[in-house]
C-alpha positions in Angstrom: 7.4 -4.7 -19.0 9.8 -2.3 -18.5 13.4 -1.4 -17.2 14.0 -1.0 -13.6 17.0 1.4 -14.2 19.0 2.8 -17.0 22.8 2.2 -17.0 25.7 5.3 -16.6 26.5 7.0 -18.8 29.9 6.5 -18.2 29.7 3.1 -18.2 27.7 2.8 -21.7 31.0 4.6 -23.3 33.2 2.2 -21.4 31.2 -0.7 -23.3 30.9 1.3 -26.9 33.0 2.1 -29.5 32.9 5.3 -31.1 32.2 3.6 -34.6 28.9 1.6 -32.8 27.4 5.3 -31.1 27.6 6.5 -33.9 25.6 3.8 -35.7 22.7 4.1 -32.7 22.8 7.4 -32.7 21.9 7.5 -36.6 18.8 4.7 -35.9 17.7 7.0 -33.4 17.7 10.1 -36.0 15.5 7.6 -37.9 13.2 6.5 -35.2 12.8 10.5 -34.5 11.6 11.0 -38.3 9.3 7.5 -38.4 7.9 8.6 -34.9 7.1 12.4 -36.2 5.2 11.1 -39.5 3.0 8.9 -37.4 5.1 5.1 -38.2 5.6 4.3 -34.7 5.8 0.6 -35.2 8.7 1.6 -37.8 9.8 3.8 -35.2 10.5 1.5 -32.3 12.5 -0.9 -34.3 14.6 2.0 -35.0 14.8 3.3 -31.7 15.3 -0.5 -30.1 17.9 -1.6 -32.3 19.7 2.1 -31.0 19.1 1.1 -27.4 20.7 -2.5 -27.4 23.9 -0.6 -28.7 23.9 2.7 -27.0 21.6 2.8 -23.8 20.4 6.3 -23.5 17.2 8.4 -21.9 16.0 9.9 -24.6 16.1 6.9 -26.4 14.4 4.9 -23.8 12.1 7.9 -23.3 11.0 8.2 -27.6 10.2 4.3 -26.7 7.8 5.0 -24.5 5.8 7.5 -26.3 6.2 5.0 -29.2 4.3 1.9 -27.1 2.1 5.1 -26.0 0.9 5.7 -29.0 0.0 2.6 -30.1 -2.1 1.8 -27.0 0.7 -0.5 -25.0 -0.2 2.0 -22.2 1.4 -0.5 -19.1 4.4 -1.0 -20.7 4.6 2.5 -21.7 4.3 4.0 -17.8 7.0 1.9 -16.8 9.6 2.9 -19.2 8.9 6.4 -18.4 8.9 5.5 -14.6 12.5 4.1 -15.6 13.6 7.5 -17.1 12.2 9.4 -14.5 14.2 7.6 -11.9 17.2 7.5 -13.3 20.3 8.2 -11.4 22.5 10.8 -14.1 25.9 12.0 -13.5 26.6 15.7 -12.4 28.0 16.2 -16.4 25.5 14.5 -17.5 24.3 15.5 -21.4 21.5 18.1 -21.0 19.3 16.2 -23.0 19.4 13.6 -20.7 18.2 15.7 -18.1 15.7 17.1 -20.5 14.6 13.9 -20.9 14.1 12.7 -17.0 11.8 15.9 -16.6 10.2 15.1 -20.3 9.2 11.6 -19.2 7.9 12.8 -15.6 5.3 15.1 -17.2 4.8 12.5 -20.1 4.2 9.8 -17.2 1.0 11.9 -15.9 -0.8 12.2 -19.1 -0.1 8.2 -19.5 -0.9 6.5 -16.4 -5.0 8.4 -16.1 -5.4 6.3 -19.5 -4.6 2.7 -18.4 -7.6 0.8 -17.2 -8.0 -2.0 -14.4 -9.2 -5.1 -15.0 -10.8 -7.0 -12.3 -11.1 -11.2 -12.5 -13.2 -13.4 -10.6 -13.0 -16.9 -10.3 -15.5 -19.3 -8.7 -14.3 -21.0 -6.9 -11.3 -19.1 -5.9 -9.4 -21.5 -3.8 -9.4 -24.7 -6.5 -5.8 -26.7 -6.0 -3.6 -26.0 -8.9 -5.8 -23.3 -10.6 -4.2 -21.3 -13.5 -5.4 -18.0 -15.1 -3.6 -16.8 -17.9 -4.2 -12.9 -20.0 -3.5 -13.4 -23.6 -1.4 -16.3 -23.0 0.5 -14.6 -20.1 0.6 -16.2 -16.2 -1.1 -14.2 -14.1 -1.0 -14.6 -10.5 -3.7 -16.1 -8.5 -2.7 -13.8 -5.3 -4.2 -10.4 -7.9 -7.8 -12.4 -8.4 -10.5 -9.5 -7.4 -8.2 -7.1 -7.4 -8.4 -4.3 -10.3 -5.3 -4.7 -12.1 -3.7 -2.5 -14.9 -4.1 -3.8 -18.4 -3.8 -1.9 -22.2 -7.2 -0.9 -23.5 -8.4 -3.6 -26.1 -9.9 -7.1 -26.4 -7.9 -9.9 -24.2 -8.9 -13.4 -24.0 -9.1 -14.9 -20.3 -8.0 -18.9 -19.4 -8.5 -20.5 -16.4 -8.2 -24.3 -15.8 -7.8 -26.3 -12.4 -7.5 -29.6 -12.0 -10.9 -31.9 -11.7 -12.6 -28.5 -13.8 -13.6 -28.3 -17.1 -11.2 -25.0 -18.9 -13.2 -21.6 -18.7 -12.8 -18.8 -20.9 -14.1 -15.3 -21.6 -13.3 -12.7 -23.9 -13.7 -8.9 -22.7 -13.4 -5.6 -24.5 -11.2 -3.0 -22.5 -10.9 0.6 -23.2 -8.8 3.7 -22.2 -10.1 5.4 -19.4 -12.9 3.2 -18.7 -14.9 4.0 -15.9 -16.4 2.3 -14.0 -13.2 -0.3 -14.2 -14.7 -3.6 -16.2 -14.7 -7.0 -13.6 -15.7 -10.3 -15.1 -16.4 -13.4 -13.3 -15.2 -17.2 -14.5 -17.2 -20.1 -12.8 -15.3 -23.2 -13.2 -17.4 -26.5 -13.6 -16.8 -29.6 -12.1 -15.7 -32.4 -14.8 -14.1 -35.7 -13.8 -11.8 -36.8 -16.2 -10.3 -33.2 -17.6 -7.0 -33.5 -18.4 -5.2 -29.6 -18.8 -1.6 -28.5 -20.0 -0.8 -25.1 -17.5 0.9 -22.2 -20.2 4.4 -22.6 -20.3 6.8 -25.2 -18.1 7.7 -23.1 -15.4 6.2 -19.1 -16.0 5.3 -17.4 -18.4 7.4 -17.3 -22.3 10.1 -18.7 -19.8 11.8 -21.3 -18.4 12.5 -21.1 -14.9 11.0 -17.0 -14.3 8.8 -14.7 -16.4 9.4 -13.6 -19.6 13.2 -15.4 -19.5 15.5 -18.2 -17.9 16.3 -16.6 -14.8 14.7 -12.7 -15.0 12.9 -10.1 -16.7 13.1 -9.8 -20.2 17.5 -11.5 -20.3 19.5 -14.4 -19.1 20.2 -13.0 -15.6 18.9 -9.9 -14.9 16.7 -6.9 -16.6 17.3 -6.5 -20.6 20.2 -8.5 -20.0 23.1 -9.5 -18.7 24.6 -6.4 -17.8 22.2 -4.3 -16.7 19.0 -2.7 -17.7 18.9 -2.5 -21.8 22.3 -4.7 -21.6 24.1 -6.1 -24.7 23.3 -9.7 -24.2 19.3 -9.8 -23.1 18.1 -7.4 -25.1 14.5 -8.8 -25.8 15.1 -12.4 -25.2 11.7 -13.1 -23.5 8.5 -12.6 -25.7 10.5 -10.6 -28.3 13.0 -13.6 -29.2 15.7 -13.3 -31.4 14.9 -9.6 -30.9 11.5 -9.7 -33.3 9.0 -7.3 -32.3 5.6 -9.2 -33.0 3.4 -5.3 -33.2 -0.4 -5.4 -31.4 -3.3 -5.7 -33.3 -5.8 -2.9 -32.8 -9.1 -4.7 -31.8 -12.1 -2.9 -33.2 -15.6 -2.5 -31.0 -18.5 -4.3 -31.8 -19.7 -4.5 -35.6 -23.3 -3.7 -34.9 -25.0 -1.7 -32.1 -28.6 -0.5 -31.2 -28.0 3.3 -30.8 -30.7 5.5 -28.4 -30.2 9.3 -28.7 -31.4 13.0 -27.7 -30.1 16.0 -29.5 -31.0 19.5 -29.4 -30.4 22.6 -32.4 -30.7 25.8 -33.5 -32.4 26.3 -36.3 -32.4 28.9 -39.1 -35.3 28.9 -41.7 -35.0 29.9 -44.9 -37.2 30.3 -48.2 -41.0 31.0 -49.1 -44.1 29.7 -47.6 -47.9 30.8 -47.8 -48.5 34.0 -45.9 -52.0 33.8 -43.5 -52.6 37.5 -44.5 -53.2 37.2 -48.1 -54.1 34.1 -50.0 -52.1 35.3 -53.5 -48.7 35.9 -52.0 -45.6 34.0 -50.7 -44.3 34.8 -47.2 -40.1 35.0 -46.4 -39.8 32.1 -43.7 -36.6 33.7 -42.3 -38.2 37.0 -42.0 -41.5 35.9 -40.3 -40.2 33.4 -38.1 -36.4 34.0 -37.1 -34.4 32.0 -35.7 -35.4 29.4 -33.1 -34.8 25.9 -31.0 -35.7 22.4 -31.6 -35.2 19.1 -29.5 -35.7 15.7 -30.5 -35.0 11.6 -30.2 -33.4 9.3 -32.0 -33.0 5.4 -32.6 -30.9 4.0 -34.8 -28.7 0.8 -35.8 -24.8 0.6 -36.7 -23.9 -1.9 -38.6 -20.7 -3.0 -40.9 -19.0 -0.8 -38.5 -19.4 2.3 -40.0 -22.8 2.7 -41.4 -25.9 4.3 -39.6 -29.3 3.8 -40.2 -32.1 5.7 -38.1 -35.1 7.9 -37.7 -35.1 10.9 -36.4 -38.4 12.7 -34.5 -37.3 17.1 -34.2 -39.8 19.2 -33.0 -38.3 23.6 -33.1 -40.1 26.2 -32.5 -40.0 30.3 -33.3 -41.1 33.7 -32.6 -40.3 36.9 -34.6 -43.2 38.4 -36.7 -45.5 34.7 -36.2 -45.0 32.5 -33.4 -44.2 29.3 -35.1 -43.8 25.2 -34.7 -42.6 22.5 -37.0 -42.6 18.9 -35.9 -40.6 16.9 -39.0 -40.3 12.9 -39.4 -36.9 12.1 -40.8 -35.2 8.4 -42.1 -31.3 9.1 -42.0 -28.4 7.0 -43.1 -25.1 8.1 -41.7 -21.3 6.6 -42.2 -18.2 7.1 -39.4 -15.4 7.1 -40.4 -13.2 6.0 -36.9 -17.0 4.6 -35.0 -14.5 3.5 -32.1 -12.8 7.1 -31.4 -12.8 9.9 -33.0 -13.6 11.1 -36.8 -16.1 12.1 -39.4 -19.7 12.0 -39.9 -22.0 11.9 -42.6 -25.7 11.9 -42.8 -28.5 11.6 -46.3 -32.1 10.7 -45.1 -35.8 12.4 -46.3 -39.1 12.5 -44.7 -42.0 14.5 -43.9 -41.9 18.4 -41.6 -45.3 19.8 -40.7 -45.6 23.8 -40.2 -47.7 26.1 -38.4 -47.7 29.7 -38.2 -50.3 33.0 -37.3 -53.7 30.4 -38.6 -51.9 28.2 -41.0 -51.4 24.9 -40.8 -49.2 23.0 -44.1 -46.4 20.6 -44.5 -44.6 18.2 -47.1 -41.8 16.4 -48.1 -38.1 17.4 -47.4 -34.6 16.1 -47.9 -31.6 16.3 -45.3 -28.1 16.1 -45.7 -25.3 16.4 -42.6 -22.1 16.8 -42.3 -20.4 16.7 -38.5 -18.0 14.5 -36.4 -18.4 11.8 -33.8 -16.6 11.1 -30.6 -16.6 8.0 -28.6 -16.2 7.5 -24.7 -17.0 3.9 -23.9 -21.2 3.5 -24.7 -21.9 6.7 -25.4 -21.5 8.2 -28.6 -21.5 12.3 -29.3 -22.2 14.2 -32.7 -22.1 18.1 -33.4 -23.4 18.3 -36.4 -24.9 20.6 -39.4 -27.9 19.7 -41.2 -29.8 21.4 -44.4 -33.5 20.3 -45.1 -35.3 20.6 -48.7 -38.6 20.5 -49.1 -41.7 22.0 -50.3 -45.1 23.0 -48.4 -48.5 23.4 -50.3 -50.8 26.2 -49.9 -53.5 25.2 -47.4 -55.7 27.9 -49.7 -54.5 26.4 -53.6 -53.2 22.7 -53.4 -52.3 23.2 -57.0 -49.2 26.2 -55.3 -46.2 24.9 -53.6 -43.4 27.0 -51.9 -39.6 26.0 -51.5 -38.8 25.9 -47.7 -35.4 24.9 -45.7 -34.4 25.0 -42.5 -30.2 25.1 -41.7 -29.8 23.2 -37.8 -26.6 23.3 -35.7 -26.6 21.1 -33.0 -25.4 18.0 -31.1 -26.7 14.5 -30.9 -26.0 12.2 -27.5 -26.0 8.1 -28.1 -26.2 5.8 -25.5 -24.9 2.8 -27.7 -25.6 -0.8 -26.9 -23.5 -3.6 -28.6 -25.3 -6.4 -30.7 -22.1 -8.4 -31.6 -19.1 -8.8 -29.7 -15.8 -6.9 -30.6 -13.5 -8.2 -33.0 -9.4 -8.9 -33.1 -7.8 -8.2 -36.4 -5.3 -10.3 -37.1 -1.3 -8.7 -36.2 0.9 -7.6 -39.0 3.8 -8.9 -40.6 6.9 -8.7 -37.9 10.2 -6.9 -38.9 13.2 -9.3 -39.5 15.3 -10.2 -36.4 18.3 -8.3 -35.8 
């Protein structure tokens, strides 16, 4: 959750000594260096220490950027709105004015990334119904309504007197369309006891994330106002300790069904239909052709792909030719849940016919490309080399080395066969 407003520069200057302000500035610089290096957890720690001493829109903007990079999109959007809407005095530093402008621009890119989860409970009117998401209480008024949520794996727990506790986990992705929706059905059970999460509210005694207010004792982020001195992260970050979120992993095992299209360039030699005693350059005879095909495979251990491919290619240069290849493939993905490298090895059998001749032989294949995953769809643009040998249909003792170089794109629909996993969170930094 983010601040509703930022305190004025003048008031912050009155409350912070020169020595403390200089230290806060040094912490900001250290955070910026860590952020540029992609160390968002460490950068966020520096920024939070800095803003606890001296509140500035520039620091709040960097905090939002780090949270967005870490997948905490809901918090990041609220931080950006707070910076965008902060009221600055006429003599505010140029950096503060620029932070407001950049926050407004950044918000336009963050908001579309935030998925919305709709939770339905049956019966929805159960007396004493309590719903928690990842241990945090959710108002029952939001049941059946799309609610903003961070990407990742989330656990929903529903309890009500007279019913057995029900829970369900769901993997939510950025920009997920259509918006994810789950339905949890309570089962009536006599004599069931339950304990609501928290005494009077999620992570606090009398209210959400704090004693009397959001993230603080008496007001948003502190006693004296937004990002104040005495109430910074008093709720879920008790004692000033920030616990980095664990990054969820998608299903480790999935069935893939795909189609592909390629541009195919033959090379090497083949039998010459016009002469039983000579070879024929495939590139000159066949030219550049196109091909289409289908694939089916299994992804397991998250990064390994085992599949089979059937590809038909067509050429029409000096000879009209057709080729049919069946190959088994072993592939590897560097980042199966997003964008990463893809490599494959395999082998199989290829037939080819041109002129009045038809022949075939075994081949090996190796390729390299990139893979991109959106929801249940995966796209892999790649380049492949096929190397093999043809036998001469007129003389079985004669063989020719052939090859095909292809550039193409494969598209897959992925059906998960296992549940997403949630790795353990890393150790939080020391309290400050």
